[in-house]
MIKOL-162596 format. One record per atom (N, C-alpha, C): residue number from 0; x, y, z. Coordinates in nm, 2 decimals. Layout:
+-----+--------+--------+--------+
| num |      X |      Y |      Z |
+-----+--------+--------+--------+
| NUM |      X |      Y |      Z |
...
+-----+--------+--------+--------+
This chain:
+-----+--------+--------+--------+
| num |      X |      Y |      Z |
+-----+--------+--------+--------+
|   0 |   0.09 |  -0.12 |   0.00 |
|   0 |   0.00 |   0.00 |   0.00 |
|   0 |   0.09 |   0.12 |   0.00 |
|   1 |   0.06 |   0.21 |  -0.09 |
|   1 |   0.14 |   0.34 |  -0.10 |
|   1 |   0.12 |   0.42 |   0.02 |
|   2 |   0.22 |   0.51 |   0.05 |
|   2 |   0.21 |   0.59 |   0.17 |
|   2 |   0.09 |   0.69 |   0.16 |
|   3 |   0.05 |   0.74 |   0.05 |
|   3 |  -0.06 |   0.82 |   0.04 |
|   3 |  -0.19 |   0.75 |   0.07 |
|   4 |  -0.20 |   0.63 |   0.03 |
|   4 |  -0.32 |   0.55 |   0.06 |
|   4 |  -0.33 |   0.52 |   0.21 |
|   5 |  -0.21 |   0.49 |   0.27 |
|   5 |  -0.21 |   0.47 |   0.42 |
|   5 |  -0.25 |   0.59 |   0.49 |
|   6 |  -0.20 |   0.70 |   0.46 |
|   6 |  -0.23 |   0.83 |   0.53 |
|   6 |  -0.38 |   0.86 |   0.51 |
|   7 |  -0.43 |   0.84 |   0.38 |
|   7 |  -0.57 |   0.87 |   0.36 |
|   7 |  -0.66 |   0.78 |   0.44 |
|   8 |  -0.62 |   0.65 |   0.44 |
|   8 |  -0.70 |   0.56 |   0.52 |
|   8 |  -0.71 |   0.59 |   0.67 |
|   9 |  -0.59 |   0.61 |   0.73 |
|   9 |  -0.58 |   0.65 |   0.87 |
|   9 |  -0.65 |   0.78 |   0.90 |
|  10 |  -0.63 |   0.88 |   0.81 |
|  10 |  -0.70 |   1.01 |   0.83 |
|  10 |  -0.85 |   1.00 |   0.83 |
|  11 |  -0.90 |   0.92 |   0.73 |
|  11 |  -1.04 |   0.91 |   0.72 |
|  11 |  -1.10 |   0.83 |   0.84 |
|  12 |  -1.03 |   0.73 |   0.89 |
|  12 |  -1.08 |   0.66 |   1.01 |
|  12 |  -1.08 |   0.75 |   1.13 |
|  13 |  -0.97 |   0.83 |   1.15 |
|  13 |  -0.97 |   0.92 |   1.27 |
|  13 |  -1.07 |   1.03 |   1.26 |
|  14 |  -1.09 |   1.08 |   1.14 |
|  14 |  -1.19 |   1.19 |   1.12 |
|  14 |  -1.33 |   1.13 |   1.14 |
|  15 |  -1.35 |   1.01 |   1.10 |
|  15 |  -1.49 |   0.95 |   1.12 |
|  15 |  -1.51 |   0.93 |   1.27 |
|  16 |  -1.41 |   0.87 |   1.34 |
|  16 |  -1.43 |   0.85 |   1.48 |
|  16 |  -1.45 |   0.99 |   1.55 |
|  17 |  -1.37 |   1.09 |   1.51 |
|  17 |  -1.39 |   1.22 |   1.57 |
|  17 |  -1.53 |   1.28 |   1.55 |
|  18 |  -1.58 |   1.27 |   1.43 |
|  18 |  -1.71 |   1.32 |   1.40 |
|  18 |  -1.82 |   1.24 |   1.47 |
|  19 |  -1.80 |   1.11 |   1.48 |
|  19 |  -1.90 |   1.03 |   1.56 |
|  19 |  -1.90 |   1.07 |   1.70 |
|  20 |  -1.79 |   1.10 |   1.76 |
|  20 |  -1.78 |   1.14 |   1.90 |
|  20 |  -1.83 |   1.28 |   1.92 |
|  21 |  -1.80 |   1.37 |   1.82 |
|  21 |  -1.85 |   1.51 |   1.83 |
|  21 |  -2.00 |   1.52 |   1.83 |
|  22 |  -2.06 |   1.44 |   1.74 |
|  22 |  -2.21 |   1.44 |   1.73 |
|  22 |  -2.28 |   1.35 |   1.83 |
|  23 |  -2.21 |   1.29 |   1.91 |
|  23 |  -2.27 |   1.21 |   2.02 |
|  23 |  -2.31 |   1.07 |   1.98 |
|  24 |  -2.28 |   1.03 |   1.86 |
|  24 |  -2.32 |   0.89 |   1.82 |
|  24 |  -2.23 |   0.79 |   1.89 |
|  25 |  -2.10 |   0.82 |   1.91 |
|  25 |  -2.01 |   0.73 |   1.97 |
|  25 |  -1.97 |   0.78 |   2.11 |
|  26 |  -2.02 |   0.71 |   2.22 |
|  26 |  -1.98 |   0.77 |   2.35 |
|  26 |  -1.83 |   0.75 |   2.38 |
|  27 |  -1.78 |   0.84 |   2.46 |
|  27 |  -1.64 |   0.83 |   2.50 |
|  27 |  -1.64 |   0.78 |   2.64 |
|  28 |  -1.57 |   0.66 |   2.66 |
|  28 |  -1.57 |   0.61 |   2.80 |
|  28 |  -1.48 |   0.69 |   2.89 |
|  29 |  -1.52 |   0.68 |   3.02 |
|  29 |  -1.44 |   0.75 |   3.13 |
|  29 |  -1.44 |   0.90 |   3.12 |
|  30 |  -1.52 |   0.96 |   3.04 |
|  30 |  -1.53 |   1.11 |   3.03 |
|  30 |  -1.68 |   1.14 |   3.03 |
|  31 |  -1.71 |   1.24 |   3.12 |
|  31 |  -1.85 |   1.29 |   3.12 |
|  31 |  -1.89 |   1.35 |   2.99 |
|  32 |  -2.02 |   1.33 |   2.96 |
|  32 |  -2.07 |   1.38 |   2.83 |
|  32 |  -2.05 |   1.54 |   2.82 |
|  33 |  -2.07 |   1.61 |   2.93 |
|  33 |  -2.06 |   1.75 |   2.92 |
|  33 |  -1.92 |   1.80 |   2.90 |
|  34 |  -1.83 |   1.73 |   2.96 |
|  34 |  -1.69 |   1.77 |   2.94 |
|  34 |  -1.64 |   1.73 |   2.80 |
|  35 |  -1.69 |   1.62 |   2.75 |
|  35 |  -1.66 |   1.58 |   2.61 |
|  35 |  -1.72 |   1.68 |   2.51 |
|  36 |  -1.84 |   1.74 |   2.53 |
|  36 |  -1.89 |   1.84 |   2.44 |
|  36 |  -1.82 |   1.97 |   2.45 |
|  37 |  -1.75 |   2.00 |   2.56 |
|  37 |  -1.67 |   2.12 |   2.57 |
|  37 |  -1.53 |   2.10 |   2.51 |
|  38 |  -1.48 |   1.98 |   2.51 |
|  38 |  -1.34 |   1.96 |   2.47 |
|  38 |  -1.33 |   1.92 |   2.32 |
|  39 |  -1.43 |   1.84 |   2.27 |
|  39 |  -1.42 |   1.79 |   2.13 |
|  39 |  -1.42 |   1.90 |   2.03 |
|  40 |  -1.50 |   2.01 |   2.04 |
|  40 |  -1.50 |   2.11 |   1.94 |
|  40 |  -1.36 |   2.18 |   1.92 |
|  41 |  -1.28 |   2.19 |   2.02 |
|  41 |  -1.16 |   2.26 |   2.01 |
|  41 |  -1.04 |   2.18 |   1.98 |
|  42 |  -1.06 |   2.05 |   1.96 |
|  42 |  -0.95 |   1.96 |   1.92 |
|  42 |  -0.89 |   1.99 |   1.79 |
|  43 |  -0.96 |   2.03 |   1.68 |
|  43 |  -0.90 |   2.07 |   1.56 |
|  43 |  -0.81 |   2.19 |   1.57 |
|  44 |  -0.85 |   2.29 |   1.65 |
|  44 |  -0.77 |   2.41 |   1.67 |
|  44 |  -0.65 |   2.37 |   1.74 |
|  45 |  -0.66 |   2.29 |   1.84 |
|  45 |  -0.54 |   2.24 |   1.92 |
|  45 |  -0.44 |   2.17 |   1.83 |
|  46 |  -0.49 |   2.09 |   1.74 |
|  46 |  -0.40 |   2.02 |   1.64 |
|  46 |  -0.33 |   2.12 |   1.55 |
|  47 |  -0.41 |   2.22 |   1.51 |
|  47 |  -0.35 |   2.32 |   1.42 |
|  47 |  -0.24 |   2.40 |   1.49 |
|  48 |  -0.27 |   2.44 |   1.61 |
|  48 |  -0.17 |   2.52 |   1.69 |
|  48 |  -0.05 |   2.43 |   1.71 |
|  49 |  -0.07 |   2.30 |   1.75 |
|  49 |   0.04 |   2.21 |   1.77 |
|  49 |   0.13 |   2.19 |   1.65 |
|  50 |   0.06 |   2.18 |   1.53 |
|  50 |   0.14 |   2.16 |   1.41 |
|  50 |   0.22 |   2.29 |   1.38 |
|  51 |   0.16 |   2.40 |   1.40 |
|  51 |   0.23 |   2.53 |   1.37 |
|  51 |   0.35 |   2.55 |   1.47 |
|  52 |   0.33 |   2.51 |   1.59 |
|  52 |   0.44 |   2.52 |   1.69 |
|  52 |   0.55 |   2.42 |   1.65 |
|  53 |   0.52 |   2.30 |   1.61 |
|  53 |   0.62 |   2.21 |   1.56 |
|  53 |   0.69 |   2.26 |   1.44 |
|  54 |   0.62 |   2.32 |   1.35 |
|  54 |   0.68 |   2.37 |   1.22 |
|  54 |   0.78 |   2.48 |   1.25 |
|  55 |   0.74 |   2.57 |   1.34 |
|  55 |   0.83 |   2.68 |   1.38 |
|  55 |   0.95 |   2.63 |   1.45 |
|  56 |   0.93 |   2.53 |   1.54 |
|  56 |   1.04 |   2.48 |   1.61 |
|  56 |   1.14 |   2.41 |   1.51 |
|  57 |   1.08 |   2.33 |   1.42 |
|  57 |   1.17 |   2.26 |   1.32 |
|  57 |   1.24 |   2.36 |   1.24 |
|  58 |   1.18 |   2.47 |   1.19 |
|  58 |   1.24 |   2.57 |   1.11 |
|  58 |   1.35 |   2.64 |   1.19 |
|  59 |   1.33 |   2.68 |   1.32 |
|  59 |   1.42 |   2.74 |   1.40 |
|  59 |   1.54 |   2.65 |   1.43 |
|  60 |   1.52 |   2.52 |   1.45 |
|  60 |   1.63 |   2.43 |   1.48 |
|  60 |   1.71 |   2.41 |   1.35 |
|  61 |   1.65 |   2.41 |   1.24 |
|  61 |   1.73 |   2.41 |   1.11 |
|  61 |   1.81 |   2.53 |   1.09 |
|  62 |   1.76 |   2.65 |   1.12 |
|  62 |   1.84 |   2.77 |   1.11 |
|  62 |   1.95 |   2.77 |   1.21 |
|  63 |   1.93 |   2.72 |   1.33 |
|  63 |   2.03 |   2.72 |   1.44 |
|  63 |   2.14 |   2.62 |   1.40 |
|  64 |   2.11 |   2.51 |   1.34 |
|  64 |   2.21 |   2.41 |   1.30 |
|  64 |   2.27 |   2.44 |   1.16 |
|  65 |   2.23 |   2.54 |   1.10 |
|  65 |   2.28 |   2.57 |   0.96 |
|  65 |   2.43 |   2.60 |   0.96 |
|  66 |   2.50 |   2.52 |   0.88 |
|  66 |   2.65 |   2.54 |   0.87 |
|  66 |   2.69 |   2.64 |   0.77 |
|  67 |   2.79 |   2.72 |   0.80 |
|  67 |   2.84 |   2.81 |   0.70 |
|  67 |   2.93 |   2.74 |   0.61 |
|  68 |   2.94 |   2.78 |   0.48 |
|  68 |   3.02 |   2.73 |   0.38 |
|  68 |   3.10 |   2.84 |   0.32 |
|  69 |   3.22 |   2.87 |   0.37 |
|  69 |   3.30 |   2.98 |   0.32 |
|  69 |   3.34 |   2.96 |   0.17 |
|  70 |   3.37 |   2.83 |   0.14 |
|  70 |   3.41 |   2.80 |   0.00 |
|  70 |   3.30 |   2.84 |  -0.10 |
|  71 |   3.18 |   2.80 |  -0.06 |
|  71 |   3.07 |   2.83 |  -0.15 |
|  71 |   3.04 |   2.98 |  -0.16 |
|  72 |   3.06 |   3.05 |  -0.05 |
|  72 |   3.04 |   3.19 |  -0.04 |
|  72 |   3.14 |   3.26 |  -0.14 |
|  73 |   3.27 |   3.22 |  -0.14 |
|  73 |   3.37 |   3.28 |  -0.22 |
|  73 |   3.34 |   3.25 |  -0.37 |
|  74 |   3.30 |   3.12 |  -0.39 |
|  74 |   3.27 |   3.08 |  -0.53 |
|  74 |   3.15 |   3.16 |  -0.58 |
|  75 |   3.05 |   3.18 |  -0.50 |
|  75 |   2.93 |   3.26 |  -0.55 |
|  75 |   2.97 |   3.40 |  -0.57 |
|  76 |   3.05 |   3.46 |  -0.49 |
|  76 |   3.10 |   3.60 |  -0.52 |
|  76 |   3.18 |   3.61 |  -0.65 |
|  77 |   3.26 |   3.51 |  -0.67 |
|  77 |   3.34 |   3.51 |  -0.80 |
|  77 |   3.24 |   3.50 |  -0.92 |
|  78 |   3.14 |   3.41 |  -0.91 |
|  78 |   3.05 |   3.40 |  -1.02 |
|  78 |   2.97 |   3.53 |  -1.04 |
|  79 |   2.94 |   3.60 |  -0.93 |
|  79 |   2.87 |   3.73 |  -0.94 |
|  79 |   2.95 |   3.83 |  -1.01 |
|  80 |   3.08 |   3.83 |  -0.97 |
|  80 |   3.17 |   3.93 |  -1.04 |
|  80 |   3.19 |   3.90 |  -1.18 |
|  81 |   3.20 |   3.77 |  -1.22 |
|  81 |   3.21 |   3.73 |  -1.36 |
|  81 |   3.09 |   3.77 |  -1.44 |
|  82 |   2.97 |   3.76 |  -1.38 |
|  82 |   2.85 |   3.80 |  -1.45 |
|  82 |   2.84 |   3.95 |  -1.46 |
|  83 |   2.89 |   4.02 |  -1.36 |
|  83 |   2.89 |   4.17 |  -1.37 |
|  83 |   2.99 |   4.21 |  -1.48 |
|  84 |   3.11 |   4.15 |  -1.49 |
|  84 |   3.20 |   4.19 |  -1.59 |
|  84 |   3.15 |   4.16 |  -1.73 |
|  85 |   3.08 |   4.04 |  -1.74 |
|  85 |   3.03 |   4.01 |  -1.87 |
|  85 |   2.92 |   4.11 |  -1.91 |
|  86 |   2.84 |   4.15 |  -1.82 |
|  86 |   2.74 |   4.25 |  -1.85 |
|  86 |   2.80 |   4.39 |  -1.89 |
|  87 |   2.91 |   4.42 |  -1.82 |
|  87 |   2.98 |   4.55 |  -1.84 |
|  87 |   3.04 |   4.54 |  -1.98 |
|  88 |   3.09 |   4.43 |  -2.02 |
|  88 |   3.15 |   4.42 |  -2.15 |
|  88 |   3.05 |   4.43 |  -2.26 |
|  89 |   2.92 |   4.41 |  -2.23 |
|  89 |   2.81 |   4.43 |  -2.33 |
|  89 |   2.75 |   4.57 |  -2.32 |
|  90 |   2.81 |   4.65 |  -2.24 |
|  90 |   2.77 |   4.79 |  -2.23 |
|  90 |   2.64 |   4.80 |  -2.15 |
|  91 |   2.62 |   4.72 |  -2.05 |
|  91 |   2.50 |   4.72 |  -1.96 |
|  91 |   2.56 |   4.77 |  -1.83 |
|  92 |   2.49 |   4.87 |  -1.77 |
|  92 |   2.54 |   4.92 |  -1.64 |
|  92 |   2.49 |   4.83 |  -1.53 |
|  93 |   2.58 |   4.81 |  -1.44 |
|  93 |   2.55 |   4.72 |  -1.32 |
|  93 |   2.60 |   4.80 |  -1.20 |
|  94 |   2.52 |   4.80 |  -1.10 |
|  94 |   2.54 |   4.87 |  -0.97 |
|  94 |   2.51 |   5.02 |  -0.99 |
+-----+--------+--------+--------+
């Protein structure tokens, strides 16, 4: 089974269970019905905020661990200068 099919299957099962619990068709054991009706509507927002927090943390961690590459920096500057010189030789003003 492809990964997309697996994710789609699991997502549809979880969404179905969530909707059944939200509309009261499927009772939740060990939780009072009043508390369940207060908590269930905010679960999608909680998941959205959690995903956003994880994404920001992951992005920040990637920036924190980003390694400098001085060789690539100098190579890029050399290519920029070559491009500028080529444009100047064609009578195009640069800078």
